[in-house]
N, C-alpha and C positions, 0 to 999 in steps of 0.2 A: 196462757197461763203458764208462769216461770215454773220448770223442773226442781226439784230440791237438789240440789249438788252434791254429788259423792265427792269422796277424798283418798286419792290412791297413794300412798307410800312408794319413791321412787329409789329403789337400794343400784344408785351409778359407783362406779369406781370403787369396791370394798373389797377389803381384804376377803377371802372364804368365810372364814368363822365368825365373822358379822352380820351374815343372810340369813342366819336361821333363831337365831337370839331377836335381832328389829321387826324380823316378820309376826312372830311368837307376839312381844310387844302387841307389833299393829293390831292383831285383833284378840288381844286382852285388852286394848284401851277405845274399840269401836270403828278404826277405819274401817274402808269399803272395800279395798286392794292392796295390792303390791304391784310397781312396776319394775321391769328386769332392762336394760336398757343391752344392746350385742354390740361389740367391737370383735373381727373376726381374730385380726391381729392390726400391728400396728406398722407400717412401713416407717423405715430413720426419716425416709424424706418423701411429702407429698408431691406431687406434680399439678396440685389443684389448688386454689383456696376454699377454707372450710367458709362453708354460706352464710353462721351464725355467729362472725365474730366480726365487730368493723374490720378487723386486721387483715384477716382471709389466715388467722392462724387459732390451730390447733392451743384450745385450751387447758389442756389436761395433759401433766406428763407421759411422754410417750409408757413406762414402765404401771401402767394405772393397770390395776385385776382387773379382768371382767370376762366373772363366769358363765360361762355360755349358757343365754334363759335354759333351754329346755333341758339342762343338768337343775339348773337350782330349782325352776317352778315345779318339777313335780315332790323334789325333795322339802320344797318349802310351804306344797299344800299338805303333802305327808303328815308336818306337826302343826299344822294350822287346821282350825273348822267353821270357818266364815267367809276366809278371803278369799275376791277375785284377783286374779294372775293374767298378767298379757304382758308382754313386749312392747317396747319401744324405741322401736321399732326393729323388726329384722328384715336387715337389709334383702329381700327376696328374690332381689334380680341378683344375687349374684348365685343362687340355687335352683336345683331342677325342684319344680314341685310336686313330684310325686312322693321323695322322699320327705322335703319339707311337710304335706300332708300326710307319712304315715309319722313322723313325728307327732305334729299339732293331733293328728287324731288317737292316737294313743293315750298322750298325756290326758285330753279330754276325755274320750273313757274311763278315766281310772278318777278322775276328781269333775261328774255331772256338771255343767251350769256354773263352775271354780276355772271353764279357761276362755280369755279371748286371747285375739293376737292382732297386732298392731304389726303390715309392712308396709315399707318402702324401698328406695333408691339411695345403694351405695353413692357418693359424691366420690369417693377416691377410688383416681386410675389405676393405681396399683391393685386394688381388692380384683377386680376384674379381669386384669392382662394376667395374675399369679392363680386364681384360681379360672383361666381361660370362657370368660364370659368375655359377650361382647358388649359392651357400655354404648354404645351408640344406638342400640336399638334397646335399650333396658326400661324407658318406658310401653311401650307396643310388648314388650316380653310382660312386665310387670303386670298388665289389662292381663293378659292370655293367664299366665301363674296364676291371678286371681279366681280366673274360672274354673282351674282344672283344681285346685285349693278347697271352691267351695264344693263343686262336683263329688270327689271322694270325700267328705265330712258327713258329705248326707249322705253317706254308705248305699247298698245294693253294687251292681252292676251299672259300672261307666265306661265311656270311651271319648276317645277326640281325637279331633283329626283338623290341627290349627296350624297355623306360621308356622311354631318353634316347636309345639310340640305335638307328637304324632303318636299313637298308641288305642291300639285293641281293647274289646271288653275286661274289662277286670273288675275284681271287690277291693278293697281295703279292711278287715277287719282288725279290732274292733272297731267299730266307728261309733262317732259319740253318742249317746241319747240324746240330747240337746244340742241346740244350735248352737253355731261357736260361734261370736262375729267378730266382724271381718272388719276392723278398724285401718285405717288412709292414711300415709303421713305424706308430705309434701306443700310447702311454702308456698310452690308457684302457680300459677293460674292454671295450667293443665293435671297439677297433682290435685288441688282443688274442684276440678270438675271431677278427676278422678273418685273422688271422695266420693263425692254425692252421685256419680253412675255409679258405681261397683261396687263400695262400701259401704259397712253399717254406721258408717262416722268418719271426723275425721280428726287425725289425732298429730299434735303441733309439739313443738322445742315451747324454748322460755319467750315471753314474749309480756312486753310495756302492755298498758290496759289500749293505751293507743293503736298498737298495732295488731291487740286484738277484735277494737271496733276496723278497722282494715279487713282483716279475713273474715270475721263476719260475715260485714258488707258485700267480697267476693266470692264468699261460699251463694252467699243469696244468689247472686248476678251466675254463679256457674249452676245454680239449680235451675234457674232462671231460662237456660241455654241450654241446659239435659233434658228440660219437660218431661216427659212420660218416662224418660229411659229412667228415672233418678229412682236409685233399690230403695230406698225408704222413702216414706212420707218427711217432711221438715219437724213435726210432732214425733217422731220417734228417730231422728235425727242425735249423734252422738257429739258432742263436742269433748274432746279430752285434751289439756293443756296444762302448761306449767306457768301461771301468772308472775310476774316478776312484781309485787303489791306486798305489803305489812300483813303478817298472819295477825287478821284480825277477823270478827264474821259480818263487819262491816267492811273490808276489800271484798270478802267473799263473796259475800251478797250482790256488790254489782258486778263482779264478774260474771257471778249465777244470771242474774239481769239479761248481760247480753249476750249468753244464750250459751254459755258454759255448763255442760252436761258431768262432768269430773276433773277436778283439778290435782293433778298430777307434782306434787311436791317434795321436799329432802329437808324438813323440819328443824336439824342441826347446823342450819346456817342464818336462824333467824332470833335465839335465843340467848345468845352471847358464850363464851370459850373457844376451846376449841372445837373444831369441828372434825377432825380426826380422830378426837378423843371418845373410845367406844364408849364411856359415861356420857359424855356428852350427847352421843347420838341418840343411845337408850332412853335419858331422860325428857328427852325432846318430842322423841315421836307423842310419849304420854301427855305431855306441855302443851303441845300443839294440838292433841284429841281435846284436852282440855279445858284449853282456848278458846278455840276456835270449829271443832266440830259436835262437840256437843251442845254449843249451843243453837246451832244451826237444824238440828232433827228436829224434824215435825213434831208437836205435841199431841 
């Protein structure tokens, strides 16, 4: 049975003063959530190809503003009442998981049931080098980091003795009173297997319908390979993505039928006008809700 699709407003590369008004507008007009992306810094020159464009180049200006998600999310949660908030995604492989768990756990404790986290790996060698992290081990470290994150978010006394992280018994209070979903990003086969094995779902970047079909098929194969080691059953596994489709109920129903449980989107690119204009952005949030979200709500 197809699950009802949810909708989250993405807030990418926006001036800081736009975030609160847009989140409030989403809360008022019936969106389900808000997703905040992350970029720690922008190297002037990058010694790797960007994996999500044909030419391998970054498609955004290097001076684009990226407010830190864990500064933005508590501020936005405090001025809204319903919305869930998450990251799309945190580059967890750049961080120590204990410090990250403290940030996420404190936020989730303040806003019970409204916080989730998307995690993934950076593609930028300079980020690893300048933050003192080993890019070569980013995949296996991410596996262990997710384990540490989940243990700390569960509350109580925890200890961990792994390949990369080793610590004795500790507590991290306050702990969240409700579970914090962890979504795992990555379009590679290892990334999809990681999502099935360690995540409550998979979170992806922009995809066409054909790309989405391919990802869903590969997720199914990954679930078969992982077998009993899958963290959650298929009917509870989330698929959250930005589909490159028209802003219509019919198009969104099609991606929901393919398995998408949450659409993450930026509505001010759909309806004309200058997408950088704050009025266009503000009004498009309400228009997308009226034209697309409301017709798909269960009656």
